[in-house]
ROLO-875502 format. One record per residue (C-alpha): residue in one letter; x, y, z negated; residue number from 1. Coordinates in nm, 2 decimals. Example, Ala and Ser with C-alpha at 12.3 -4.5 7.8 and 13.67 -1.06 7.14 Angstrom:
2
<rest = A&east = 1.23&north = -0.45&up = -0.78&nr = 1>
<rest = S&east = 1.37&north = -0.11&up = -0.71&nr = 2>
***
This chain:
209
<rest = X&east = -1.58&north = 2.15&up = 2.07&nr = 1>
<rest = X&east = -1.64&north = 1.88&up = 1.88&nr = 2>
<rest = X&east = -1.75&north = 1.89&up = 1.53&nr = 3>
<rest = X&east = -1.74&north = 1.60&up = 1.23&nr = 4>
<rest = X&east = -1.80&north = 1.62&up = 0.84&nr = 5>
<rest = X&east = -1.58&north = 1.38&up = 0.60&nr = 6>
<rest = X&east = -1.62&north = 1.37&up = 0.24&nr = 7>
<rest = X&east = -1.44&north = 1.14&up = -0.01&nr = 8>
<rest = X&east = -1.29&north = 1.15&up = -0.36&nr = 9>
<rest = X&east = -0.99&north = 1.02&up = -0.56&nr = 10>
<rest = X&east = -1.05&north = 0.89&up = -0.86&nr = 11>
<rest = X&east = -0.83&north = 0.91&up = -1.19&nr = 12>
<rest = X&east = -0.84&north = 0.54&up = -1.18&nr = 13>
<rest = X&east = -0.78&north = 0.49&up = -0.81&nr = 14>
<rest = X&east = -0.44&north = 0.74&up = -0.81&nr = 15>
<rest = X&east = -0.34&north = 0.55&up = -1.17&nr = 16>
<rest = X&east = -0.39&north = 0.23&up = -0.95&nr = 17>
<rest = X&east = -0.17&north = 0.33&up = -0.68&nr = 18>
<rest = X&east = 0.08&north = 0.49&up = -0.82&nr = 19>
<rest = X&east = 0.14&north = 0.16&up = -1.08&nr = 20>
<rest = X&east = 0.16&north = -0.04&up = -0.76&nr = 21>
<rest = X&east = 0.42&north = 0.19&up = -0.56&nr = 22>
<rest = X&east = 0.65&north = 0.23&up = -0.89&nr = 23>
<rest = X&east = 0.65&north = -0.18&up = -0.88&nr = 24>
<rest = X&east = 0.77&north = -0.21&up = -0.57&nr = 25>
<rest = X&east = 1.01&north = 0.04&up = -0.61&nr = 26>
<rest = X&east = 1.12&north = -0.15&up = -0.89&nr = 27>
<rest = X&east = 1.15&north = -0.45&up = -0.69&nr = 28>
<rest = X&east = 1.34&north = -0.30&up = -0.37&nr = 29>
<rest = X&east = 1.59&north = -0.19&up = -0.65&nr = 30>
<rest = X&east = 1.83&north = -0.51&up = -0.70&nr = 31>
<rest = X&east = 1.84&north = -0.55&up = -0.27&nr = 32>
<rest = X&east = 1.94&north = -0.20&up = -0.24&nr = 33>
<rest = X&east = 2.22&north = -0.25&up = -0.51&nr = 34>
<rest = X&east = 2.37&north = -0.56&up = -0.37&nr = 35>
<rest = X&east = 2.31&north = -0.46&up = 0.04&nr = 36>
<rest = X&east = 2.49&north = -0.11&up = -0.07&nr = 37>
<rest = X&east = 2.75&north = -0.38&up = -0.29&nr = 38>
<rest = X&east = 2.83&north = -0.61&up = 0.06&nr = 39>
<rest = X&east = 2.86&north = -0.29&up = 0.25&nr = 40>
<rest = X&east = 3.12&north = -0.12&up = 0.04&nr = 41>
<rest = X&east = 3.36&north = -0.45&up = 0.06&nr = 42>
<rest = X&east = 3.28&north = -0.47&up = 0.41&nr = 43>
<rest = X&east = 3.38&north = -0.13&up = 0.49&nr = 44>
<rest = X&east = 3.72&north = -0.20&up = 0.27&nr = 45>
<rest = X&east = 3.59&north = 0.08&up = 0.06&nr = 46>
<rest = X&east = 3.51&north = -0.09&up = -0.25&nr = 47>
<rest = X&east = 3.70&north = 0.06&up = -0.55&nr = 48>
<rest = X&east = 3.67&north = -0.24&up = -0.87&nr = 49>
<rest = X&east = 3.76&north = 0.04&up = -1.11&nr = 50>
<rest = X&east = 3.41&north = 0.23&up = -1.03&nr = 51>
<rest = X&east = 3.23&north = -0.12&up = -1.05&nr = 52>
<rest = X&east = 3.08&north = -0.03&up = -1.42&nr = 53>
<rest = X&east = 2.95&north = 0.30&up = -1.27&nr = 54>
<rest = X&east = 2.80&north = 0.15&up = -0.97&nr = 55>
<rest = X&east = 2.61&north = -0.08&up = -1.21&nr = 56>
<rest = X&east = 2.54&north = 0.21&up = -1.40&nr = 57>
<rest = X&east = 2.38&north = 0.42&up = -1.20&nr = 58>
<rest = X&east = 2.12&north = 0.11&up = -1.12&nr = 59>
<rest = X&east = 2.04&north = 0.05&up = -1.42&nr = 60>
<rest = X&east = 1.97&north = 0.41&up = -1.52&nr = 61>
<rest = X&east = 1.75&north = 0.40&up = -1.16&nr = 62>
<rest = X&east = 1.57&north = 0.10&up = -1.29&nr = 63>
<rest = X&east = 1.52&north = 0.23&up = -1.64&nr = 64>
<rest = X&east = 1.35&north = 0.55&up = -1.49&nr = 65>
<rest = X&east = 1.09&north = 0.37&up = -1.28&nr = 66>
<rest = X&east = 1.02&north = 0.18&up = -1.60&nr = 67>
<rest = X&east = 0.95&north = 0.49&up = -1.80&nr = 68>
<rest = X&east = 0.74&north = 0.59&up = -1.48&nr = 69>
<rest = X&east = 0.54&north = 0.31&up = -1.51&nr = 70>
<rest = X&east = 0.46&north = 0.38&up = -1.90&nr = 71>
<rest = X&east = 0.38&north = 0.74&up = -1.80&nr = 72>
<rest = X&east = 0.13&north = 0.65&up = -1.55&nr = 73>
<rest = X&east = -0.04&north = 0.42&up = -1.74&nr = 74>
<rest = X&east = -0.17&north = 0.72&up = -1.97&nr = 75>
<rest = X&east = -0.15&north = 1.00&up = -1.76&nr = 76>
<rest = X&east = -0.48&north = 1.19&up = -1.73&nr = 77>
<rest = X&east = -0.47&north = 1.24&up = -1.33&nr = 78>
<rest = X&east = -0.75&north = 1.51&up = -1.24&nr = 79>
<rest = X&east = -0.99&north = 1.36&up = -0.96&nr = 80>
<rest = X&east = -0.99&north = 1.50&up = -0.63&nr = 81>
<rest = X&east = -1.28&north = 1.56&up = -0.40&nr = 82>
<rest = X&east = -1.23&north = 1.68&up = 0.00&nr = 83>
<rest = X&east = -1.54&north = 1.79&up = 0.20&nr = 84>
<rest = X&east = -1.45&north = 1.89&up = 0.54&nr = 85>
<rest = X&east = -1.73&north = 2.01&up = 0.81&nr = 86>
<rest = X&east = -1.74&north = 2.28&up = 1.09&nr = 87>
<rest = X&east = -1.70&north = 2.61&up = 0.87&nr = 88>
<rest = X&east = -1.39&north = 2.49&up = 0.68&nr = 89>
<rest = X&east = -1.29&north = 2.27&up = 0.41&nr = 90>
<rest = X&east = -1.34&north = 2.23&up = 0.03&nr = 91>
<rest = X&east = -1.11&north = 2.09&up = -0.22&nr = 92>
<rest = X&east = -1.20&north = 2.02&up = -0.59&nr = 93>
<rest = X&east = -0.94&north = 1.92&up = -0.81&nr = 94>
<rest = X&east = -1.05&north = 1.85&up = -1.20&nr = 95>
<rest = X&east = -1.24&north = 2.19&up = -1.27&nr = 96>
<rest = X&east = -1.13&north = 2.41&up = -1.02&nr = 97>
<rest = X&east = -1.31&north = 2.40&up = -0.65&nr = 98>
<rest = X&east = -1.25&north = 2.66&up = -0.40&nr = 99>
<rest = X&east = -1.33&north = 2.67&up = 0.00&nr = 100>
<rest = X&east = -1.09&north = 2.76&up = 0.31&nr = 101>
<rest = X&east = -1.23&north = 2.81&up = 0.64&nr = 102>
<rest = X&east = -1.03&north = 2.73&up = 0.93&nr = 103>
<rest = X&east = -0.96&north = 3.03&up = 1.07&nr = 104>
<rest = X&east = -0.73&north = 3.10&up = 0.77&nr = 105>
<rest = X&east = -0.49&north = 2.82&up = 0.92&nr = 106>
<rest = X&east = -0.21&north = 2.86&up = 1.18&nr = 107>
<rest = X&east = -0.16&north = 2.46&up = 1.18&nr = 108>
<rest = X&east = -0.09&north = 2.15&up = 0.96&nr = 109>
<rest = X&east = 0.13&north = 1.85&up = 1.02&nr = 110>
<rest = X&east = 0.17&north = 1.53&up = 0.82&nr = 111>
<rest = X&east = 0.48&north = 1.53&up = 0.54&nr = 112>
<rest = X&east = 0.76&north = 1.35&up = 0.61&nr = 113>
<rest = X&east = 0.74&north = 1.29&up = 0.99&nr = 114>
<rest = X&east = 0.96&north = 1.31&up = 1.20&nr = 115>
<rest = X&east = 1.19&north = 1.42&up = 0.93&nr = 116>
<rest = X&east = 1.23&north = 1.09&up = 0.78&nr = 117>
<rest = X&east = 1.33&north = 0.89&up = 1.06&nr = 118>
<rest = X&east = 1.56&north = 1.18&up = 1.17&nr = 119>
<rest = X&east = 1.80&north = 1.14&up = 0.83&nr = 120>
<rest = X&east = 1.76&north = 0.75&up = 0.82&nr = 121>
<rest = X&east = 1.93&north = 0.83&up = 1.22&nr = 122>
<rest = X&east = 2.20&north = 1.07&up = 1.05&nr = 123>
<rest = X&east = 2.26&north = 0.79&up = 0.77&nr = 124>
<rest = X&east = 2.28&north = 0.51&up = 1.04&nr = 125>
<rest = X&east = 2.58&north = 0.69&up = 1.21&nr = 126>
<rest = X&east = 2.78&north = 0.84&up = 0.86&nr = 127>
<rest = X&east = 2.87&north = 0.42&up = 0.86&nr = 128>
<rest = X&east = 2.76&north = 0.10&up = 0.73&nr = 129>
<rest = X&east = 2.80&north = 0.17&up = 0.37&nr = 130>
<rest = X&east = 2.53&north = 0.36&up = 0.35&nr = 131>
<rest = X&east = 2.25&north = 0.11&up = 0.52&nr = 132>
<rest = X&east = 2.19&north = -0.06&up = 0.20&nr = 133>
<rest = X&east = 2.05&north = 0.29&up = 0.07&nr = 134>
<rest = X&east = 1.86&north = 0.34&up = 0.41&nr = 135>
<rest = X&east = 1.73&north = 0.04&up = 0.43&nr = 136>
<rest = X&east = 1.60&north = 0.10&up = 0.09&nr = 137>
<rest = X&east = 1.48&north = 0.42&up = 0.18&nr = 138>
<rest = X&east = 1.29&north = 0.24&up = 0.47&nr = 139>
<rest = X&east = 1.09&north = -0.04&up = 0.36&nr = 140>
<rest = X&east = 0.97&north = 0.16&up = 0.01&nr = 141>
<rest = X&east = 0.84&north = 0.44&up = 0.23&nr = 142>
<rest = X&east = 0.69&north = 0.24&up = 0.48&nr = 143>
<rest = X&east = 0.49&north = 0.03&up = 0.19&nr = 144>
<rest = X&east = 0.42&north = 0.36&up = -0.01&nr = 145>
<rest = X&east = 0.27&north = 0.52&up = 0.26&nr = 146>
<rest = X&east = 0.02&north = 0.21&up = 0.34&nr = 147>
<rest = X&east = -0.05&north = 0.24&up = -0.03&nr = 148>
<rest = X&east = -0.08&north = 0.57&up = -0.12&nr = 149>
<rest = X&east = -0.22&north = 0.75&up = 0.18&nr = 150>
<rest = X&east = -0.13&north = 1.06&up = 0.38&nr = 151>
<rest = X&east = -0.04&north = 1.36&up = 0.27&nr = 152>
<rest = X&east = -0.14&north = 1.67&up = 0.49&nr = 153>
<rest = X&east = 0.06&north = 2.04&up = 0.48&nr = 154>
<rest = X&east = -0.26&north = 2.30&up = 0.61&nr = 155>
<rest = X&east = -0.05&north = 2.59&up = 0.67&nr = 156>
<rest = X&east = -0.17&north = 2.91&up = 0.60&nr = 157>
<rest = X&east = -0.12&north = 3.24&up = 0.84&nr = 158>
<rest = X&east = 0.02&north = 3.51&up = 0.66&nr = 159>
<rest = X&east = 0.10&north = 3.84&up = 0.81&nr = 160>
<rest = X&east = 0.28&north = 4.17&up = 0.73&nr = 161>
<rest = X&east = 0.54&north = 4.11&up = 0.46&nr = 162>
<rest = X&east = 0.39&north = 3.78&up = 0.39&nr = 163>
<rest = X&east = 0.52&north = 3.61&up = 0.71&nr = 164>
<rest = X&east = 0.83&north = 3.58&up = 0.48&nr = 165>
<rest = X&east = 0.63&north = 3.32&up = 0.29&nr = 166>
<rest = X&east = 0.54&north = 2.99&up = 0.34&nr = 167>
<rest = X&east = 0.14&north = 2.92&up = 0.19&nr = 168>
<rest = X&east = 0.06&north = 2.54&up = 0.19&nr = 169>
<rest = X&east = -0.26&north = 2.36&up = 0.10&nr = 170>
<rest = X&east = -0.18&north = 2.01&up = 0.05&nr = 171>
<rest = X&east = -0.44&north = 1.76&up = 0.17&nr = 172>
<rest = X&east = -0.45&north = 1.40&up = 0.03&nr = 173>
<rest = X&east = -0.58&north = 1.13&up = 0.23&nr = 174>
<rest = X&east = -0.66&north = 0.76&up = 0.10&nr = 175>
<rest = X&east = -0.51&north = 0.46&up = 0.25&nr = 176>
<rest = X&east = -0.80&north = 0.36&up = 0.42&nr = 177>
<rest = X&east = -0.89&north = 0.73&up = 0.57&nr = 178>
<rest = X&east = -0.59&north = 0.86&up = 0.66&nr = 179>
<rest = X&east = -0.67&north = 0.81&up = 1.03&nr = 180>
<rest = X&east = -0.95&north = 0.99&up = 1.01&nr = 181>
<rest = X&east = -0.86&north = 1.27&up = 0.81&nr = 182>
<rest = X&east = -0.60&north = 1.36&up = 1.06&nr = 183>
<rest = X&east = -0.85&north = 1.33&up = 1.35&nr = 184>
<rest = X&east = -1.12&north = 1.53&up = 1.15&nr = 185>
<rest = X&east = -0.83&north = 1.80&up = 1.04&nr = 186>
<rest = X&east = -0.69&north = 1.79&up = 1.43&nr = 187>
<rest = X&east = -1.03&north = 1.88&up = 1.55&nr = 188>
<rest = X&east = -1.04&north = 2.24&up = 1.37&nr = 189>
<rest = X&east = -0.65&north = 2.33&up = 1.33&nr = 190>
<rest = X&east = -0.38&north = 2.26&up = 1.56&nr = 191>
<rest = X&east = -0.19&north = 1.97&up = 1.48&nr = 192>
<rest = X&east = 0.23&north = 1.96&up = 1.52&nr = 193>
<rest = X&east = 0.56&north = 1.78&up = 1.40&nr = 194>
<rest = X&east = 0.72&north = 1.89&up = 1.06&nr = 195>
<rest = X&east = 1.04&north = 2.03&up = 1.11&nr = 196>
<rest = X&east = 1.35&north = 2.13&up = 0.91&nr = 197>
<rest = X&east = 1.24&north = 2.47&up = 0.81&nr = 198>
<rest = X&east = 0.93&north = 2.39&up = 0.64&nr = 199>
<rest = X&east = 1.08&north = 2.29&up = 0.34&nr = 200>
<rest = X&east = 1.34&north = 2.58&up = 0.29&nr = 201>
<rest = X&east = 1.27&north = 2.97&up = 0.23&nr = 202>
<rest = X&east = 1.00&north = 3.09&up = -0.01&nr = 203>
<rest = X&east = 0.74&north = 2.82&up = -0.03&nr = 204>
<rest = X&east = 0.43&north = 2.86&up = -0.24&nr = 205>
<rest = X&east = 0.11&north = 2.62&up = -0.27&nr = 206>
<rest = X&east = -0.21&north = 2.78&up = -0.25&nr = 207>
<rest = X&east = -0.39&north = 2.43&up = -0.36&nr = 208>
<rest = X&east = -0.19&north = 2.11&up = -0.42&nr = 209>
***
């Protein structure tokens, strides 16, 4: 079996800059989502003028929430993260916490959000055109955010006995420019599978996140 080593870190400044950029994109896309939803509601003949105030209030509150998140992001003390992968396992550091996992501890791993997101989008499309504004906003934001933030990997820990009722994950954050390499190295040591609907329901805990 091919062996590989990989080390990288995500600093507080990098995390803050990426989150800030993503929030700006989301704020920019909000008007497009609001207008699209308004247009499709009229096209479907389901627009109620008496609810216009509530509709606008929803988008204003959402925009205010994004602005608040941007302000918090400027001062939040994000912990530095680092990851070291080699033939024996993966060592994860976050702030002052440091822990090593052996590959034998994991049953599989998957990329968060795929293919669940696409399935959800397909279901929303089928419900009617009035949902397409929100769907389009979600798709555009998701594509831009994943390219700026990097990929999130869920490593599923092996469980036994009554512990099988719980799902235990270790989260690994990839960077925008190395997520493919992180995925490649992980797949050398742990089976890769698709995310499914059961992964986010039931008793879930995170050993490292």
